[in-house]
BAFILUM-950155 format. One line per field, with one value per atom (N, C-alpha, C): residue in one letter; atom name; x, y, z. Coordinates in steps of 0.1 Angstrom, whole numbers, always signed. Each point is the difference from the previous one (the first is absolute). Layout:
N
residuo <- [a  ...]
atomo <- [CA  ...]
c1 <- [X  ...]
c2 <- [Y  ...]
c3 <- [Z  ...]
# end
This chain:
40
residuo <- [m  m  m  t  t  t  i  i  i  s  s  s  g  g  g  l  l  l  d  d  d  l  l  l  s  s  s  s  s  s  l  l  l  s  s  s  d  d  d  g  g  g  v  v  v  a  a  a  v  v  v  l  l  l  y  y  y  y  y  y  k  k  k  d  d  d  i  i  i  v  v  v  v  v  v  n  n  n  a  a  a  t  t  t  l  l  l  f  f  f  t  t  t  n  n  n  g  g  g  l  l  l  t  t  t  v  v  v  q  q  q  i  i  i  g  g  g  n  n  n]
atomo <- [N  CA  C  N  CA  C  N  CA  C  N  CA  C  N  CA  C  N  CA  C  N  CA  C  N  CA  C  N  CA  C  N  CA  C  N  CA  C  N  CA  C  N  CA  C  N  CA  C  N  CA  C  N  CA  C  N  CA  C  N  CA  C  N  CA  C  N  CA  C  N  CA  C  N  CA  C  N  CA  C  N  CA  C  N  CA  C  N  CA  C  N  CA  C  N  CA  C  N  CA  C  N  CA  C  N  CA  C  N  CA  C  N  CA  C  N  CA  C  N  CA  C  N  CA  C  N  CA  C  N  CA  C  N  CA  C  N  CA  C]
c1 <- [+1621  +8  -1  +12  +0  +9  -3  +9  +5  +11  +5  +8  -1  +8  -4  -13  -4  -3  +8  -1  -6  -13  -7  +6  +4  +5  +13  +8  +12  -4  -12  -4  -6  -6  -8  +4  +10  +4  -11  -9  -11  -5  -8  -5  -15  -8  -14  -1  +2  +0  -8  -6  -7  +10  -1  +9  -9  +2  -8  +9  -3  +8  -10  +2  -8  +6  -8  +5  -8  +6  -7  +4  -10  +3  -9  +5  -8  -10  -13  -10  -1  +5  -1  +10  +10  +10  -5  -12  -5  -13  +1  -12  -8  +8  -6  -1  +1  -1  +14  +0  +12  +0  +10  +1  +9  -4  +8  +1  +13  +3  +7  -5  +7  +5  +12  +6  +7  +3  +8  -9]
c2 <- [+1369  -12  -5  -3  -6  -13  -8  -12  +2  +8  +3  -12  -2  -11  -14  -2  -13  -8  -11  -8  -14  -1  -13  -12  +1  -11  -6  +9  -5  -7  +3  -7  -14  -2  -12  -7  +4  -6  +0  +10  +1  +14  +3  +14  +1  -10  +1  -7  +7  -6  +9  -6  +7  +5  +12  +5  +8  -4  +6  +8  +11  +8  +7  -3  +6  +13  +11  +13  +5  +3  +5  +14  +9  +14  +6  +11  +8  +8  -3  +8  +14  +4  +14  +9  -7  +8  +4  -6  +3  +8  +12  +8  +0  -3  +0  -14  -10  -14  -6  -12  -8  -4  +3  -3  -12  -10  -12  +0  +1  +0  -12  -7  -11  +3  -1  +3  +14  +5  +12  +12]
c3 <- [+1557  +0  -14  -6  -13  +0  -10  -2  -14  -2  -13  -5  -13  -6  +4  +4  +3  -12  -2  -12  +4  -2  +4  -7  -12  -7  +6  +7  +6  +13  +6  +12  -2  -12  -3  -12  -8  -12  -10  +0  -10  +0  -10  -2  +5  -3  +4  +14  +10  +14  +9  +10  +11  +10  +5  +10  +10  +13  +11  +9  +4  +9  +10  +13  +10  +4  +1  +4  +11  +11  +12  +2  +0  +2  +11  +5  +10  -7  +1  -8  +4  +11  +4  -8  -6  -8  -14  -4  -14  +1  -4  +0  -14  -10  -14  -6  +8  -5  -3  -4  -3  -15  -7  -14  -2  -8  -3  -15  -5  -14  -5  -10  -6  -14  -2  -13  +0  -12  -1  +1]
# end
């Protein structure tokens, strides 16, 4: 699952903002772990 093109500055009218996103996954689907990537 990806959130492509997420522009946080458009959501908050600023660049340095906190953004929280809850993600619920079925752990049995991941055998090699879960990777979270921030940035390009």
